[in-house]
DRENVOSE-796121 format. One record per residue (C-alpha): residue in one letter; x, y negated, z negated. Coordinates in pm, 1 decimal, m for minus. Each point is the difference from the previous one (the first is absolute). Layout:
<atoms>
ATOM rotor     east    north       up
ATOM     A        X        Y        Z
...
</atoms>
This chain:
<atoms>
ATOM rotor     east    north       up
ATOM     X  m1402.2  m1158.6   2974.0
ATOM     X    121.6   m330.3    m33.3
ATOM     X    148.9   m116.9   m321.8
ATOM     X   m103.4   m322.4     45.3
ATOM     X   m337.4    m56.8    197.6
ATOM     X    m48.2   m290.1    231.2
ATOM     X   m269.8   m207.1   m139.2
ATOM     X     m6.4   m265.3    249.7
ATOM     X   m337.3    173.6    160.8
ATOM     X   m124.4     53.3   m303.7
ATOM     X     31.5   m337.9   m122.3
ATOM     X   m127.2   m117.3    326.0
ATOM     X   m326.4    172.4      8.6
ATOM     X    m40.7   m135.0   m364.6
ATOM     X     44.1   m288.6    108.0
ATOM     X   m262.4     m7.7    316.9
ATOM     X   m308.4     45.9   m160.7
ATOM     X   m200.1     89.5    331.9
ATOM     X    198.6    372.6     m8.5
ATOM     X   m284.3    222.8     96.1
ATOM     X    126.4    343.8   m141.5
ATOM     X     99.9    m86.2   m367.9
ATOM     X   m205.0   m201.4   m282.7
ATOM     X    228.8   m277.7   m184.6
ATOM     X    m28.5    275.4   m307.5
ATOM     X    158.3    255.3    203.9
ATOM     X    287.2   m210.2    121.7
ATOM     X     51.2   m130.1   m357.2
ATOM     X     31.6    382.9   m139.9
ATOM     X    245.1     59.9    309.0
ATOM     X    218.1   m269.4   m125.1
ATOM     X     45.3     81.1   m322.1
ATOM     X     28.5    359.9    112.3
ATOM     X    259.1    m96.5    212.0
ATOM     X    143.8   m200.4   m259.7
ATOM     X     59.8    247.4   m230.1
ATOM     X    135.9    243.5    258.5
ATOM     X    271.8   m232.3     75.9
ATOM     X     75.0     m3.1   m335.1
ATOM     X     52.7    312.9    m86.0
ATOM     X    145.2     78.2    316.4
ATOM     X    269.6   m314.6    m85.3
ATOM     X     75.5    198.2   m359.5
ATOM     X     58.7    328.1    211.2
ATOM     X    245.0   m162.7    206.2
ATOM     X    187.5   m175.8   m318.0
ATOM     X    139.5    330.6    m88.7
ATOM     X    131.6     74.3    345.9
ATOM     X    132.6   m339.6    138.9
ATOM     X     91.3   m338.2   m201.5
ATOM     X   m161.4   m245.4    250.5
ATOM     X   m329.3     30.6    262.3
ATOM     X    m72.9   m294.0    192.7
ATOM     X   m264.1    m65.7    338.0
ATOM     X    108.1   m254.3    258.8
ATOM     X   m209.1   m158.9    292.2
ATOM     X     15.2     m6.1    311.3
ATOM     X    281.1   m224.7     m2.9
ATOM     X    210.3    227.6   m259.7
ATOM     X   m123.4   m296.3   m273.7
ATOM     X    m36.6    132.5   m356.7
ATOM     X   m365.3    m17.1    m99.2
ATOM     X     22.2    279.4   m251.1
ATOM     X    312.1    131.2   m259.3
ATOM     X     m5.9    162.6   m321.4
ATOM     X     70.3     64.9   m297.0
ATOM     X      2.1   m389.6    m97.8
ATOM     X    384.9     14.7   m105.3
ATOM     X    310.7    199.2    152.7
ATOM     X    372.2    m12.4    m90.5
ATOM     X   m122.6   m251.9   m285.4
ATOM     X   m148.5   m258.9    246.3
ATOM     X   m353.5    m73.7     78.2
ATOM     X    m98.3    163.0    389.3
ATOM     X   m300.1   m236.9     44.2
ATOM     X    171.6   m302.6    128.5
ATOM     X     66.5    235.3    286.1
ATOM     X   m314.7     m8.7    134.8
ATOM     X   m128.5   m168.8    290.8
ATOM     X    440.8     33.5    144.9
ATOM     X    120.5    198.6    241.6
ATOM     X    130.8    382.7   m120.6
ATOM     X    376.6   m125.2    120.1
ATOM     X     m9.7   m264.8   m325.0
ATOM     X     24.6    376.2   m204.3
ATOM     X    185.2    164.2    269.8
ATOM     X    143.8   m147.8    313.0
ATOM     X    169.2    341.3    110.2
ATOM     X   m321.1    156.0    192.2
ATOM     X   m306.8    m55.7    186.2
ATOM     X   m285.4     43.5   m182.9
ATOM     X   m229.8     33.9    258.8
ATOM     X    163.3    287.9    122.1
ATOM     X   m132.9    377.0   m192.2
ATOM     X    347.9     37.9   m235.7
ATOM     X    m11.0    413.6   m167.3
ATOM     X    231.0    m33.1   m268.7
ATOM     X    268.0   m248.8    157.3
ATOM     X    269.3   m136.6   m240.6
ATOM     X     21.2   m367.7    m49.9
ATOM     X    196.5   m252.6   m192.2
ATOM     X   m152.6   m299.6   m174.5
ATOM     X    147.9   m253.1   m210.0
ATOM     X   m139.2     m0.7   m350.3
ATOM     X    m76.5   m327.1   m194.2
ATOM     X    328.0     13.3   m207.2
ATOM     X    175.3    m19.2    360.3
ATOM     X    133.5    406.6     m1.1
ATOM     X    m60.0    235.6    312.7
ATOM     X   m292.7    260.9   m100.1
ATOM     X    m68.5    303.5    237.7
ATOM     X   m318.8     86.1     96.2
ATOM     X   m283.8    239.6    191.9
ATOM     X   m234.3   m153.9    197.5
ATOM     X   m290.6    194.4    115.3
ATOM     X   m259.3   m185.4    226.2
ATOM     X   m266.1     95.8    248.1
ATOM     X   m195.8   m306.8    184.5
ATOM     X   m373.4     43.1     16.9
ATOM     X   m186.6    m79.2    329.6
ATOM     X   m359.3   m162.7     80.5
ATOM     X   m239.4    142.0    262.8
ATOM     X    198.2   m122.8    277.6
ATOM     X    328.5    175.8   m126.8
ATOM     X    108.0   m394.9   m117.6
ATOM     X    271.1     38.7   m312.2
ATOM     X   m201.2   m181.9   m270.9
ATOM     X    261.6     48.4   m268.2
ATOM     X    230.0    240.9   m165.3
ATOM     X    m39.5    150.7   m358.8
ATOM     X    305.0    176.8   m157.1
ATOM     X    216.1     82.3   m300.2
ATOM     X    337.1    m71.9    m97.8
ATOM     X    237.4    223.9   m249.8
ATOM     X    319.5    m61.4   m178.3
ATOM     X    295.5    193.6    101.0
ATOM     X    259.1   m193.1   m210.9
ATOM     X     46.3   m196.0   m295.2
ATOM     X    119.2   m408.1     13.3
ATOM     X    321.0     47.5   m187.5
ATOM     X    m92.5   m348.8   m201.7
ATOM     X    m56.4    233.6   m295.1
ATOM     X    360.8     57.5    m43.0
ATOM     X    139.4   m344.6    m35.7
ATOM     X     22.5     80.7   m383.4
ATOM     X    219.3    322.9     96.1
ATOM     X   m289.4    217.3    m99.7
ATOM     X    m25.2    296.6    269.5
ATOM     X   m247.5    m16.9    281.1
ATOM     X   m337.1    206.2    m77.8
ATOM     X    111.1    193.5    351.6
ATOM     X    271.4     47.7   m145.6
ATOM     X   m136.4    307.4   m250.5
ATOM     X     16.8    324.9    171.6
ATOM     X   m374.7    121.5    m93.2
ATOM     X     68.6    376.1    109.4
ATOM     X    255.8     11.5   m297.7
ATOM     X   m217.7   m151.0   m201.2
ATOM     X   m303.6    203.6     41.0
ATOM     X    238.4    308.1    m26.8
ATOM     X    143.4   m149.1   m340.0
ATOM     X   m402.8     m8.9   m137.6
ATOM     X    m54.4    339.5    124.8
ATOM     X    296.0    154.6   m183.1
ATOM     X    m29.4   m172.3   m327.4
ATOM     X   m378.9    128.2     10.9
ATOM     X    150.5    367.0     69.9
ATOM     X    238.9    m34.2   m284.6
ATOM     X   m300.6    m31.7   m276.6
ATOM     X   m240.6    230.3   m114.7
ATOM     X   m186.9   m227.3   m180.0
ATOM     X   m215.6   m208.3    205.0
ATOM     X     33.7   m319.1   m179.6
ATOM     X    356.4     46.4    m11.3
ATOM     X     27.9     48.1    345.3
ATOM     X   m184.6   m309.0    101.6
ATOM     X    198.6   m217.7   m215.6
ATOM     X    307.8    144.9    142.6
ATOM     X   m111.4    m72.7    357.0
ATOM     X   m111.1   m320.0    m60.3
ATOM     X    358.5    m90.8   m109.0
ATOM     X    155.9    175.4    312.2
ATOM     X   m253.8   m252.0    177.6
ATOM     X     26.2   m338.8   m179.0
ATOM     X    418.1     19.7    m49.7
ATOM     X     84.4    m23.7    431.3
ATOM     X   m281.3   m252.0      5.7
ATOM     X    175.7   m201.2   m302.1
ATOM     X   m415.1    m80.8   m109.7
ATOM     X   m171.9     68.8   m331.6
ATOM     X   m327.0    238.0     m7.3
ATOM     X   m280.6    212.7   m157.4
ATOM     X   m218.8    291.4     88.5
ATOM     X   m373.5     61.8   m126.1
ATOM     X   m245.5    253.7     m5.2
ATOM     X   m312.1   m172.2     49.1
ATOM     X   m150.6    274.1   m211.9
ATOM     X    198.9   m142.7   m317.5
ATOM     X     37.4   m318.1     79.0
ATOM     X    114.3   m144.9   m353.2
ATOM     X    329.6    239.8     66.4
ATOM     X    214.4    m93.3    222.5
ATOM     X    166.8    367.6    114.0
ATOM     X    339.0   m202.5     65.0
ATOM     X     84.3   m372.0    m40.9
ATOM     X    362.1   m153.1     58.8
ATOM     X   m156.0   m361.6   m154.7
ATOM     X   m311.9    m97.2    m78.5
ATOM     X   m293.6   m166.8    211.2
ATOM     X    m19.5   m333.0     44.3
ATOM     X   m378.3   m164.1    m38.7
ATOM     X     m0.5   m126.7    334.1
ATOM     X     99.8    404.6    132.4
ATOM     X   m288.3    149.5   m253.0
ATOM     X   m220.8   m218.4    189.4
ATOM     X     29.1     88.4    334.6
ATOM     X     26.6    401.2   m107.2
ATOM     X   m366.6    m33.0   m156.3
ATOM     X   m136.9   m255.3    275.6
ATOM     X    m68.6    307.5    258.4
ATOM     X     53.7    296.3   m165.9
ATOM     X   m189.7    223.1    235.6
ATOM     X    248.1   m138.5    302.3
ATOM     X    239.3    259.4    151.2
ATOM     X    317.8   m129.9    172.9
ATOM     X    298.3   m250.4    m46.8
ATOM     X    m99.0   m352.3   m158.7
ATOM     X    324.9   m221.0     34.4
ATOM     X    m35.3   m359.6   m220.6
ATOM     X    150.0   m239.1   m179.0
ATOM     X     17.2     40.3   m390.5
ATOM     X    185.7   m327.4   m156.5
ATOM     X    316.0    m26.3    182.7
ATOM     X      6.8    368.9     73.6
ATOM     X   m115.9    168.4    311.6
ATOM     X   m241.5    324.8   m148.9
ATOM     X   m110.2    280.2    198.7
ATOM     X   m265.6    242.2   m114.5
ATOM     X    m55.5    332.0    200.2
ATOM     X   m319.0    212.2    m36.2
ATOM     X    m60.5    372.2     74.1
ATOM     X   m329.5    207.7   m129.0
ATOM     X     73.4    276.7   m190.8
ATOM     X   m293.6    298.2     43.8
ATOM     X   m188.8     49.2   m263.5
ATOM     X    124.2   m266.7   m220.0
ATOM     X     34.6   m365.5     93.0
ATOM     X    303.0   m176.0    155.1
ATOM     X    364.0      9.6    m21.9
ATOM     X    161.1   m415.5     m9.1
ATOM     X    387.9    m29.7     65.9
ATOM     X     90.6   m354.8    m85.4
ATOM     X    302.7   m161.8     93.8
ATOM     X    118.7   m348.7    m31.1
ATOM     X    352.6   m205.2     61.4
ATOM     X    120.4   m386.7     70.9
ATOM     X      5.2    108.3    364.0
ATOM     X   m252.3     68.2    260.9
ATOM     X   m100.5    323.4    130.1
ATOM     X     95.0    114.4    369.5
ATOM     X   m242.0    201.0    206.0
ATOM     X    226.3    292.7    m48.8
ATOM     X     m2.5    m12.5   m356.6
ATOM     X   m351.3    m24.8    m30.0
ATOM     X    m81.0    344.9    205.1
ATOM     X    310.5    145.8   m213.4
ATOM     X   m226.0    m82.5   m304.4
ATOM     X   m322.4     99.7    101.7
ATOM     X    172.6    332.0    127.3
ATOM     X    127.7     19.5   m331.8
ATOM     X   m312.9    m57.9   m170.6
ATOM     X   m177.7    281.8    185.6
ATOM     X    282.6    234.7   m114.6
ATOM     X    m95.4    m67.9   m321.2
ATOM     X   m355.4     14.4     42.4
ATOM     X     63.1    341.2    125.4
ATOM     X    212.6    125.1   m218.7
ATOM     X   m278.8   m125.8   m310.5
ATOM     X   m306.9    138.6    174.6
ATOM     X    245.4    338.7     66.9
ATOM     X     61.9    m47.0   m398.8
ATOM     X   m390.1    m51.6    m93.2
ATOM     X   m138.0    327.0    233.6
ATOM     X    303.2    226.8   m215.1
ATOM     X   m121.9   m150.7   m319.9
ATOM     X   m409.8     69.5     49.9
ATOM     X    103.7    357.6    181.1
ATOM     X    232.8     42.4   m321.8
ATOM     X   m302.0   m140.0   m253.2
ATOM     X   m237.6    225.2    160.2
ATOM     X    177.6    288.6     13.1
ATOM     X     22.4    290.0   m209.3
ATOM     X    362.0     78.3     63.5
ATOM     X    324.9   m139.0    m53.1
ATOM     X    120.3    m58.2    360.1
ATOM     X    415.5     66.8    m59.9
ATOM     X    m53.6    309.7   m178.6
ATOM     X   m300.0    152.6    132.2
ATOM     X   m118.7     55.5   m355.9
ATOM     X   m353.4    m73.2   m175.2
ATOM     X     14.9   m369.4   m112.3
ATOM     X   m188.1    m93.1   m398.7
ATOM     X   m305.1    m21.4    218.5
ATOM     X     12.7    304.4    170.8
ATOM     X    143.7    173.6   m298.4
ATOM     X   m272.3   m125.2   m224.7
ATOM     X   m296.5    122.2    223.6
ATOM     X    174.8    337.3     79.1
ATOM     X     m8.8      9.4   m390.7
ATOM     X   m348.0    m55.0    m49.4
ATOM     X    m98.5    240.9    275.3
ATOM     X    208.1    308.1   m147.6
ATOM     X   m114.9    m85.6   m383.5
ATOM     X   m365.9     42.6     74.0
ATOM     X    100.9    347.6    135.8
ATOM     X    238.7     68.5   m289.9
ATOM     X   m317.8    m89.1   m254.9
ATOM     X   m283.7    228.9    180.3
ATOM     X    329.5    291.2    m49.2
ATOM     X    109.1    m86.2   m362.5
ATOM     X    378.2    m96.5    110.3
ATOM     X    256.7   m218.5    m95.7
ATOM     X    228.7   m239.7    195.6
ATOM     X    326.1   m167.5    m55.1
ATOM     X    100.9   m321.6    160.6
ATOM     X    413.5    m16.0     m2.2
ATOM     X    111.3   m392.9     39.3
ATOM     X    385.5     42.9    196.7
ATOM     X    216.4   m286.1    m20.9
ATOM     X    293.1    m11.0    181.3
ATOM     X    246.4   m298.1    m88.3
ATOM     X    218.1   m118.7    262.0
ATOM     X   m183.0    100.2    262.4
ATOM     X   m106.8   m328.9    170.3
ATOM     X    333.6    m92.3    m84.3
ATOM     X    180.7    198.6    274.3
ATOM     X   m152.7   m237.7    273.9
ATOM     X    179.1   m281.2   m133.5
ATOM     X    313.5    192.1    m38.9
ATOM     X     18.8    209.6    300.9
ATOM     X   m223.5   m149.5    237.5
ATOM     X   m391.1     80.8    107.3
ATOM     X    146.6    338.0    156.3
ATOM     X    137.9    153.8   m263.0
ATOM     X   m304.2   m136.3   m272.1
ATOM     X   m244.7    155.9    266.7
ATOM     X    174.2    323.4     16.2
ATOM     X     37.3     19.8   m356.5
ATOM     X   m384.8    m75.5    m53.4
ATOM     X    m64.1    295.1    240.8
ATOM     X    213.5    228.1   m200.2
ATOM     X   m153.7    m63.0   m354.5
ATOM     X   m348.3     38.2    130.4
ATOM     X    106.9    349.7    159.5
ATOM     X    153.0     84.9   m319.2
ATOM     X   m360.0   m120.5   m182.7
ATOM     X   m226.9    157.9    226.2
ATOM     X    218.2    395.7   m122.2
ATOM     X    m31.4   m118.6   m355.3
ATOM     X   m407.5     34.9     36.1
ATOM     X   m195.5    254.7    229.4
ATOM     X   m175.1    m71.2    357.1
ATOM     X   m307.5    m60.1   m151.2
ATOM     X     77.0   m249.8   m273.9
ATOM     X     m2.1   m350.4     67.5
ATOM     X    306.2   m245.8      7.1
ATOM     X     m6.4   m380.9     36.3
ATOM     X    232.4   m296.1    m14.5
ATOM     X   m107.0   m245.8   m250.6
ATOM     X    320.0   m252.9     m1.8
ATOM     X    315.7    m29.3    189.3
ATOM     X    171.9    258.6   m204.3
ATOM     X   m356.5    159.0   m189.8
ATOM     X   m161.5    310.7    108.8
ATOM     X   m306.4    149.1    m98.3
ATOM     X    m39.1    392.5    m13.1
ATOM     X   m338.5    146.5    m95.9
ATOM     X     18.4    355.4    m96.7
ATOM     X   m364.1    221.1     21.9
ATOM     X    m48.6    233.2   m286.5
ATOM     X    364.1   m117.9   m157.1
ATOM     X    m33.7    m16.7   m369.2
ATOM     X    268.4   m123.0   m234.1
ATOM     X    196.3    332.4    m34.2
ATOM     X     m4.2     32.5    398.0
ATOM     X     98.8   m382.4     39.3
ATOM     X    285.7      2.5   m219.8
ATOM     X    125.3    303.4    146.8
ATOM     X    m49.7   m213.7    344.2
ATOM     X    171.1   m291.8   m178.5
ATOM     X    316.3    201.7   m104.1
ATOM     X     60.8    108.0    329.6
ATOM     X    m42.0   m312.6    186.4
ATOM     X    254.0   m220.5   m208.2
ATOM     X    238.4    292.9    m92.7
ATOM     X    232.1   m117.3    354.0
ATOM     X   m144.8   m358.5     43.5
ATOM     X    m64.5    m90.9    391.5
ATOM     X    310.2     62.6    235.5
ATOM     X     15.5   m258.5    258.1
ATOM     X    215.8    151.9    312.4
ATOM     X    136.8   m289.7    166.2
ATOM     X    353.7   m121.4     60.1
ATOM     X    120.2    m16.1   m218.8
ATOM     X   m277.7    198.7   m254.1
ATOM     X   m176.6   m121.8   m292.4
ATOM     X   m171.0    155.1   m301.1
ATOM     X   m297.3   m184.0    m95.2
ATOM     X   m132.5     94.6   m363.9
ATOM     X   m402.7    125.5    m29.8
ATOM     X   m148.5   m147.6   m302.5
ATOM     X   m392.8    141.0    m65.1
ATOM     X   m301.9   m118.3   m198.0
ATOM     X   m275.3    274.0    m71.5
ATOM     X   m332.8     23.1    m56.6
ATOM     X   m265.2    259.3     49.3
ATOM     X   m374.8      6.3    m24.8
ATOM     X   m226.0    209.7   m152.8
ATOM     X   m348.8    137.0    195.6
ATOM     X   m302.2   m244.9      1.3
ATOM     X    262.2   m281.5   m189.5
ATOM     X   m149.3   m314.9     38.5
ATOM     X    332.9   m153.2    134.2
ATOM     X    m13.1   m182.0    303.8
ATOM     X    294.2    m20.9    258.2
ATOM     X    140.0   m323.1   m128.0
ATOM     X     21.2    132.0   m386.9
ATOM     X    222.1    244.4    126.7
ATOM     X    186.4   m228.7    181.5
ATOM     X     49.8   m205.1   m293.6
ATOM     X    110.6    317.0   m236.4
ATOM     X    256.8    108.5    236.8
ATOM     X    159.6   m319.8     30.6
ATOM     X    m10.3    m49.2   m363.2
ATOM     X    175.6    374.6    m46.7
ATOM     X    210.4   m137.3    272.9
ATOM     X    148.4   m266.7   m195.8
ATOM     X     13.2    138.5   m326.0
ATOM     X    183.9    283.1    126.9
ATOM     X    233.1   m267.7    157.5
ATOM     X     63.0   m144.8   m351.7
ATOM     X     43.4    325.2   m163.2
ATOM     X    245.7    111.0    297.3
ATOM     X   m171.3    298.0    101.7
ATOM     X    m78.5    104.1    340.0
ATOM     X   m363.6     88.0    m22.1
ATOM     X   m274.0    m57.7   m282.0
ATOM     X   m336.4     38.3    m56.2
ATOM     X   m246.3   m235.7    m76.6
ATOM     X    m66.5    m10.5   m417.5
ATOM     X    239.3    263.5      0.4
ATOM     X    175.9      5.3   m340.8
ATOM     X    321.1    m97.9    m76.2
</atoms>
C-alpha cells in the first residue's frame, strides 16, 4: 500500500461528469476517504522520518510535509526542483537508504537518509517520485553559546543510569523521582512526571509547570507519543504512554535549547520504561490488596487472619471452647533492612517467622499485621495456657543468625475470648494492641488485656 495515494486519476474522474461507473457522490466520498487516508499515513510517517515529499515527472516538488522543518517553512520549495533541497542525488532514480548531504537554512551541513521510489503510468513512463528524508546528524549551530550539541549526549548511558536509579529505590514514587533526576541532569532540563489517574498531584516536579505547558497537556489527553512545542522562551516536550487498567503516564521536559530527534526518542523510551514500572507496581498493589496473604512472609495478612478468626469462632462456640489472640511485636526487625541490607532483612524475617510458627501449634493461625507486628490465634487457649505460652516465648526473645548475629526482643499483648462472646476480630485486635502498649509503658514483656496491675 502506498503511504501517499496518487490522486490524479481520482481528481480527473471527479472533474469529468461523464464518468459512467461512479456517481459524483461516490467520487466525493472517495476523495474524502483518500484525503483522510493520506493524513493518517502522514501522521504515521512522522514517527519514523522527518520529511515526506512528492515530485512530478521532471523532479519538481509538488507536495512536501510538514510545513516547517529545521525552523524554516517548507512550502516555499513547492514548484522548485528537488535539487534545491538536495543537489547530490537524482531524485527520479530509486533510492533505498541513500546517504546525502543538504545545507540547512543556517548554512550548516546536515546528513540525511533518502528513501524514494518513482511511480509510473500505464505505459511505464515516470510520472513522479515519492520519498522521505530522515536527519541522522544535527547541525552544530546550537553550540554557538558553548553548550553541548544534543548529539553529544550518550542515550544508552543515560538510559542505564535511569534503570539503575529505578532499581535502587523500593518505594515507586521515590524510584520515579530518582529516575527523573538521572534523565534531566545530563539533558540540562527541567521536568515533571504525571499520572493522569491523579492529575492534581505530580509524581515528580523539578519546578512548577507554566500555563503554556498546562494548556498543551490538557489539550490532547488521549493522545500518545511525543509532542514538541514552544512554551514561551522554552522548548518543551511531552511524552505520553498508556498504563494498562489505569490512565496515562506523562513525562514533561523543558529547557532553553531545542530537542534533537535522538533526545525525543530517549525521553519517549524513558517514559515507556516508567509507564511499565508504574503499571507493574499497580498490578502488585492490586494483587496485595485482593490477597489474604503477606507476600514477603508467606503469612496471612490481617484480612486473611480476620476471616480465619471468624471461621474458627463459629466452631469454638459450638464446642464451647475459649481462644486467645496474641499480638507479637518484634522491635528492630524492619530496621535490619536499612542497617544490614535487603538480604539480611529478608533472612531475619524468615527466621523470625520460623520461630513464631514453632511457638504455636501447627493448627493455630498466624498472620502478619504490620511490618514488625504479628498475630497468633490459639484455638482452645484459655488465660492459663496463653500465659504459659507467653512466658516461654519471651524468655529468649528472637535470636537472628546473620553475620553478625543479632538478638531482638519480643513483646506480647494477649486477649482471651470466651465461648459465645460477642466480640469481633476488630475488637480483639484493638484490645490486644492496647495490652501491648500498656505492657511497653509498664516495661513488661507480655500483658493480658484488662489485667490488673
